[in-house]
N, C-alpha and C positions, 0 to 999 in steps of 0.2 A: 470744240464739240464736235467738228467733223471727223477728227482724227478718232475719236471713239465710235463712231459710226463706222469707221472703214474697218476696225478691228471685230466688232461685233459681225460684220456683214461677211467677214473672213470666216469668222467661227462658225457662221450658219452654213455657209457654202460648202465649206470643206466637211463638215459633219454630215450635211446632208448628202453630199456627194457619197461618202462612205457609207452612209446609211442605206442608200440606194443600191448600194453593189454588195455589201456585207450584212447579213443578217445573224442575230445571235445563234440561230441554229447551225450556221455555216461552221462557227468556231465550236460549239459544244458537239456536234455530232459528227465531226472530222474524224473519219477512223483510220487514216493513216497519218505517219509522221509526215509524208510530203505535203498532204492538203493542209494541215496545220501550220507548217512552215511556209507554205506559199501565203497563205491568211497573215500571218504574221508579219512577214516581208511586205506586203501590200500595205498593211497598215503603218509599218516604219514608214514605208515611202511617203506616205500621206502625211504623216507628221513630220518628216524631215522638210517635205514642201512649204509645210505652213510655218517652220521654223525659219526658212530662208526668207520667206515673205515678211515676218514680223522682224527680222532682221535688217533687211531692207529698208522698213520703216522706223528703225532705230529703237525698237521695243525689245531691248535685250532680255530682259528678266522673263518675258513671255517666250521669245525665242529660245531662250535656255531650256524652260520648263517643256517645251516640244521637243529640243533635241535629246534630253532625257527619257523622253517617253518613247522617241526612238530606238535610243539605244537599249531600253528594256524591252520592247518588242522585239528586237534584233537577237536579244539573249534568249528569249522565249523560243523564236525558231530555231534557235541552235541547239536546244535542250531536248531531248526526246521524253515523252509523257509516259510511257509505258515499256515495260522490259522487251515486250516483242519487238517495238521500235528500234531500241537498241541493238537485238539481234540482226534484224531487218538491214541496218546501217553495216553491221559487221560483216554480214554476207555480201553485201554490195561493195565494200571494201576489198574482200577477199577476191572478188570475181575481178576487179580493176588491177589488183596485184598479180592476178594468173594471167590476165590478158597483157599485161605489161611483160611479165617474164618470158611468156610465148613470142612475142613480138621481136 
């Protein structure tokens, strides 16, 4: 029974830590690709950390679920949501290529 209490306390601590730092409005109202990207990466890091803790406790099934969640969040962070985000990324890449060519 003690092991189950550990699992639920880990759930509560992790989600309460995320909830303190990240609000729903932060994700929905993110105006730029960079803001959404940073938020998705932060959530993915939290999910990955929790997956590692469950792996140490030999809870493979729960650990795998959190690894999948981390992978999905990283996939979201790499995908632009608006066409203007894609254009912004292309402009940034063009600037980097121009700087590299001039160096």
